[in-house]
VEXDREN-2710 file (C-alpha; in Angstrom, 1 decimal):
% VEXDREN-2710
k/r/px/py/pz
1/MET/169.4/96.3/155.8
2/SER/166.8/98.7/157.3
3/TYR/163.9/96.4/157.7
4/GLY/161.9/98.7/160.0
5/ASP/161.0/102.3/160.6
6/SER/163.6/103.8/162.8
7/GLY/161.3/106.4/164.3
8/HIS/163.7/109.2/163.2
9/THR/162.2/112.3/161.7
10/SER/165.3/113.8/160.1
11/GLU/165.5/115.1/156.6
12/PRO/166.0/112.7/153.7
13/SER/169.5/111.2/153.4
14/GLU/171.8/112.7/150.8
15/ILE/171.4/111.3/147.3
16/SER/173.8/108.5/146.7
17/GLN/176.4/108.5/143.9
18/ALA/173.9/107.4/141.2
19/ARG/173.7/110.2/138.6
20/PRO/170.4/112.0/138.6
21/VAL/168.8/111.9/135.2
22/GLY/165.3/113.1/136.1
23/VAL/164.1/109.9/137.8
24/THR/164.3/109.4/141.5
25/VAL/163.8/106.2/143.5
26/ALA/163.1/106.4/147.2
27/PHE/164.3/103.9/149.8
28/GLN/164.4/103.6/153.6
29/GLY/167.8/104.1/155.2
30/ASN/171.1/105.8/154.4
31/PRO/173.2/105.4/151.2
32/GLY/174.9/102.0/151.3
33/ALA/171.8/100.3/152.7
34/TYR/170.5/97.2/151.0
35/GLY/167.4/99.3/150.2
36/GLU/169.6/101.6/148.1
37/ILE/170.9/98.6/146.2
38/ALA/167.3/97.7/145.4
39/ALA/166.6/101.3/144.4
40/LEU/169.6/101.3/142.1
41/ASN/168.2/98.3/140.3
42/ALA/164.5/99.2/140.4
43/VAL/164.2/100.9/137.0
44/PRO/166.0/100.5/133.7
45/GLY/168.9/102.9/133.2
46/THR/170.4/105.2/135.7
47/ALA/168.3/106.9/138.4
48/ALA/169.0/109.0/141.4
49/THR/168.3/107.4/144.8
50/ARG/167.1/109.2/147.9
51/GLY/167.0/107.7/151.4
52/TYR/164.2/108.4/153.9
53/PRO/164.1/107.6/157.7
54/THR/160.9/105.5/157.6
55/PHE/158.8/103.3/155.3
56/HIS/156.0/105.8/155.6
57/GLU/158.1/108.6/154.3
58/VAL/159.2/106.5/151.3
59/ALA/155.5/106.0/150.4
60/ARG/154.7/109.7/151.1
61/ALA/157.6/110.8/148.8
62/VAL/156.2/108.7/145.9
63/GLU/152.6/109.9/146.6
64/SER/153.6/113.5/146.6
65/GLY/155.7/113.2/143.5
66/GLU/158.9/114.1/145.3
67/ALA/160.2/110.6/144.1
68/ASP/159.1/108.9/141.0
69/PHE/159.3/105.4/142.5
70/GLY/160.0/103.8/145.8
71/VAL/161.1/100.4/147.1
72/LEU/159.9/98.7/150.2
73/PRO/161.2/95.3/151.6
74/VAL/158.3/92.9/152.2
75/GLU/160.1/89.7/153.0
76/ASN/163.4/88.1/153.8
77/SER/164.3/84.5/153.0
78/LEU/165.5/83.9/156.6
79/MET/163.3/86.2/158.7
80/GLY/160.1/86.0/156.8
81/ALA/157.6/88.9/156.4
82/ILE/158.5/92.5/157.1
83/HIS/155.2/93.5/158.6
84/GLN/155.6/97.2/158.7
85/ALA/156.0/97.4/155.0
86/ILE/153.2/94.9/154.3
87/ASP/150.8/96.9/156.5
88/LEU/151.7/100.1/154.7
89/LEU/150.6/98.5/151.4
90/SER/147.0/98.5/152.5
91/ASP/147.2/102.2/153.6
92/THR/148.3/103.6/150.3
93/GLU/146.8/103.9/146.8
94/LEU/150.2/103.3/145.2
95/HIS/150.7/100.5/142.7
96/VAL/153.3/97.7/142.9
97/ILE/154.9/97.7/139.4
98/GLY/157.8/95.3/140.0
99/GLU/160.1/93.5/142.4
100/VAL/163.8/93.4/143.2
101/VAL/165.5/90.5/145.0
102/VAL/168.7/91.6/146.8
103/ARG/171.4/89.2/148.0
104/VAL/172.2/90.3/151.5
105/SER/175.9/89.8/151.9
106/HIS/177.2/91.3/155.2
107/CYS/180.7/92.6/155.8
108/LEU/182.5/93.4/159.0
109/MET/184.1/96.8/158.7
110/ALA/186.1/99.3/160.8
111/LEU/188.2/102.4/160.5
112/PRO/191.3/102.1/158.4
113/GLY/194.2/100.7/160.5
114/VAL/191.9/98.9/162.9
115/ALA/192.6/95.2/163.1
116/LEU/190.2/92.4/164.0
117/GLU/191.8/91.9/167.4
118/ASP/191.2/95.6/168.2
119/VAL/187.4/95.3/168.0
120/ARG/185.4/95.0/171.2
121/ARG/181.9/96.0/170.0
122/VAL/180.0/95.5/166.7
123/SER/177.0/97.6/165.8
124/SER/174.3/97.2/163.2
125/GLN/170.5/96.9/162.8
126/GLN/169.2/94.0/165.0
127/PRO/168.3/91.7/162.1
128/ALA/171.9/92.0/160.7
129/LEU/173.3/91.2/164.2
130/ASP/170.9/88.2/164.4
131/GLN/172.1/86.9/161.0
132/CYS/175.8/87.1/162.0
133/THR/175.7/85.4/165.4
134/GLY/178.4/82.9/164.5
135/LEU/181.0/85.6/164.0
136/ILE/179.9/87.6/167.0
137/ARG/180.2/84.6/169.3
138/LYS/183.5/83.5/167.8
139/TYR/185.2/86.8/168.6
140/ASN/183.1/87.5/171.7
141/PHE/182.0/90.9/170.4
142/GLN/179.5/93.0/172.3
143/PRO/176.5/93.5/169.9
144/VAL/175.0/97.0/169.8
145/ALA/171.7/97.5/168.0
146/ALA/171.4/100.5/165.7
147/HIS/168.7/101.9/163.5
148/ASP/170.1/100.6/160.2
149/THR/173.1/98.9/158.7
150/ALA/174.5/101.7/156.5
151/GLY/173.7/104.3/159.2
152/SER/175.9/102.3/161.6
153/ALA/178.8/102.6/159.0
154/LYS/178.1/106.4/158.6
155/ASP/178.1/106.9/162.4
156/LEU/181.3/105.0/163.0
157/ALA/183.1/107.0/160.3
158/ALA/181.9/110.2/162.0
159/ARG/182.7/109.1/165.6
160/GLY/186.1/107.5/164.8
161/ALA/185.8/104.7/167.5
162/ARG/188.8/102.4/167.0
163/ASP/187.5/99.6/169.2
164/GLU/184.3/99.2/167.2
165/ALA/183.2/97.6/164.0
166/VAL/179.9/97.5/162.1
167/ILE/178.0/95.1/159.9
168/ALA/176.9/96.5/156.6
169/SER/177.2/96.1/152.9
170/ALA/180.4/96.4/150.9
171/ARG/178.9/99.5/149.3
172/ALA/178.6/101.1/152.7
173/ALA/182.3/100.5/153.4
174/GLU/183.2/102.2/150.1
175/LEU/180.9/105.2/150.7
176/TYR/182.1/105.9/154.2
177/GLY/185.8/105.1/153.9
178/LEU/185.8/102.0/156.1
179/ASN/188.1/98.9/155.8
180/ILE/186.4/95.5/155.3
181/LEU/187.8/93.1/157.9
182/ALA/185.7/90.1/156.8
183/SER/183.2/89.4/154.0
184/GLU/180.2/87.2/153.7
185/ILE/179.9/86.8/157.5
186/GLU/176.2/85.9/157.5
187/ASP/175.4/82.6/159.1
188/GLU/173.4/81.3/156.1
189/PRO/174.3/81.9/152.5
190/PHE/170.7/82.1/151.2
191/ASN/170.0/85.5/152.7
192/LEU/167.7/87.3/150.2
193/THR/165.4/90.2/150.6
194/ARG/162.5/90.9/148.3
195/PHE/161.6/94.5/147.6
196/MET/158.4/95.8/145.9
197/ILE/158.7/98.8/143.6
198/LEU/156.0/101.4/144.1
199/SER/154.6/103.9/141.7
200/ARG/151.7/106.4/141.5
201/HIS/150.8/104.8/138.1
202/GLU/150.1/101.2/137.0
203/GLY/153.0/99.4/135.4
204/GLN/153.5/99.0/131.7
205/ILE/152.1/95.9/129.9
206/SER/154.8/93.2/129.6
207/ASP/154.9/89.6/128.3
208/ALA/157.3/88.6/131.1
209/PRO/156.1/86.1/133.8
210/HIS/154.0/88.0/136.3
211/LYS/153.0/87.9/139.9
212/THR/149.8/89.4/141.3
213/SER/149.4/90.7/144.8
214/LEU/146.2/91.4/146.6
215/ILE/144.9/92.2/150.1
216/PHE/141.4/91.4/151.2
217/ALA/139.1/90.9/154.2
218/VAL/136.0/88.8/154.7
219/ARG/133.1/88.7/157.1
220/HIS/133.3/86.7/160.3
221/THR/131.1/83.9/159.0
222/PRO/132.0/80.3/159.5
223/GLY/133.6/78.9/156.4
224/PHE/133.6/82.2/154.5
225/LEU/137.3/82.6/154.4
226/VAL/137.7/79.1/152.9
227/GLU/135.0/79.9/150.3
228/THR/136.8/83.0/149.3
229/LEU/140.1/81.3/149.0
230/ASN/138.4/78.6/146.9
231/GLU/137.9/81.3/144.3
232/LEU/141.7/81.0/143.7
233/ARG/141.7/77.2/143.3
234/GLY/143.9/76.1/140.4
235/LEU/146.3/79.0/140.8
236/ASN/149.7/78.8/142.5
237/LEU/149.7/81.0/145.7
238/SER/153.3/81.7/146.4
239/ARG/152.5/83.5/149.6
240/ILE/149.5/83.8/152.0
241/GLU/149.5/85.6/155.3
242/SER/147.0/87.2/157.6
243/ARG/147.6/90.6/159.2
244/PRO/145.5/92.3/161.9
245/ARG/143.4/95.3/160.7
246/ARG/144.4/98.4/162.5
247/ASP/140.9/100.0/162.1
248/ARG/138.9/97.1/163.6
249/ALA/139.7/94.9/166.5
250/TRP/139.9/91.1/165.9
251/SER/139.5/91.5/162.2
252/TYR/142.2/90.5/159.7
253/LEU/143.5/91.2/156.3
254/MET/144.7/88.4/154.0
255/TYR/147.8/89.2/152.0
256/ILE/148.3/86.9/149.0
257/ASP/150.7/86.6/146.1
258/ILE/149.6/84.7/143.0
259/GLU/151.8/83.4/140.2
260/GLY/150.2/84.9/137.1
261/ASP/149.2/88.0/135.3
262/ALA/145.9/89.7/136.3
263/ARG/145.2/90.1/132.5
264/ASP/145.2/86.3/132.1
265/PRO/141.5/85.1/131.9
266/LYS/141.9/82.4/134.5
267/VAL/143.6/84.8/137.0
268/ALA/141.1/87.6/136.2
269/GLN/138.1/85.3/136.8
270/ALA/139.6/84.1/140.1
271/LEU/140.2/87.7/141.2
272/ALA/136.7/88.7/140.3
273/GLY/135.4/85.9/142.5
274/VAL/137.4/87.2/145.5
275/LEU/136.3/90.8/144.9
276/ARG/132.6/89.6/145.0
277/LYS/133.0/87.7/148.2
278/ALA/135.3/90.0/150.2
279/SER/134.1/92.8/152.4
280/TYR/137.3/94.7/151.4
281/ALA/139.7/93.9/148.6
282/ARG/142.4/95.6/146.7
283/ILE/144.7/94.4/144.0
284/ILE/148.0/96.2/144.9
285/GLY/149.7/95.2/141.7
286/SER/150.3/92.7/138.8
287/TYR/153.9/93.0/137.9
288/PRO/156.9/91.2/136.3
289/VAL/158.6/88.6/138.5
290/ALA/162.3/89.4/139.3
291/GLN/164.4/87.3/137.0
292/HIS/167.6/87.5/138.9
293/THR/169.2/88.5/142.2
294/VAL/171.2/91.7/142.6
295/GLY/173.8/92.7/145.1
END
């Protein structure tokens, strides 16, 4: 799943089994992570994927040209916003050119030959553990937090612990030679994660339904935030959230998703009104809406 920076500073993970054809998509985590599933579906055709330890390193890889595109998870249908990724969007000049919605379907896996009754501990990233509490309680497993889901599978395969299982994707079990003991073990079936696709360049023009994302800040003046938001009246705001500014105490950034294309006259007029009123504003992308779920 890999919703947060792990703090590791290791080299990028090995490229997954997607065939490299000159286009590389960066993701956070190890091969088999849900981020890799997003990366495999980020661009048309076949692309190589490359895992990095942190969200910052994903963005840096795209900025430097080491990767052509990158994917960052920005929200989960159960857990809400993934703040580390959202905060990073205001720190980079990269463009959001699309989105991928991944179905998070967790599996319990162990070494070949290990039975369910042999398992005493289960490891995974904390959000995955939280999403599978029913199974963990049912079998009285000891949960062990790790830096990411696929990394847990990779570590178990290397260590060979026969009283331990991990929670990760079915792809991770395949990549690391683990046996799936149980599938779809998440407590809630509507577990989806939305990833944004990042590029150094703006996206190509498309007639598909669009979403526009922007970040802005306003002066600390009574009613000024409401006045600024009123510039967007008549538009459907699919998401609105405030985040603290890291360069100024007690000041906040507003992160907003609008249903609509920035080229549409009505949307363009509303965005121009926000840009006039805001003390800081940036349109981070106007991009096609994901039409289906992958994974």
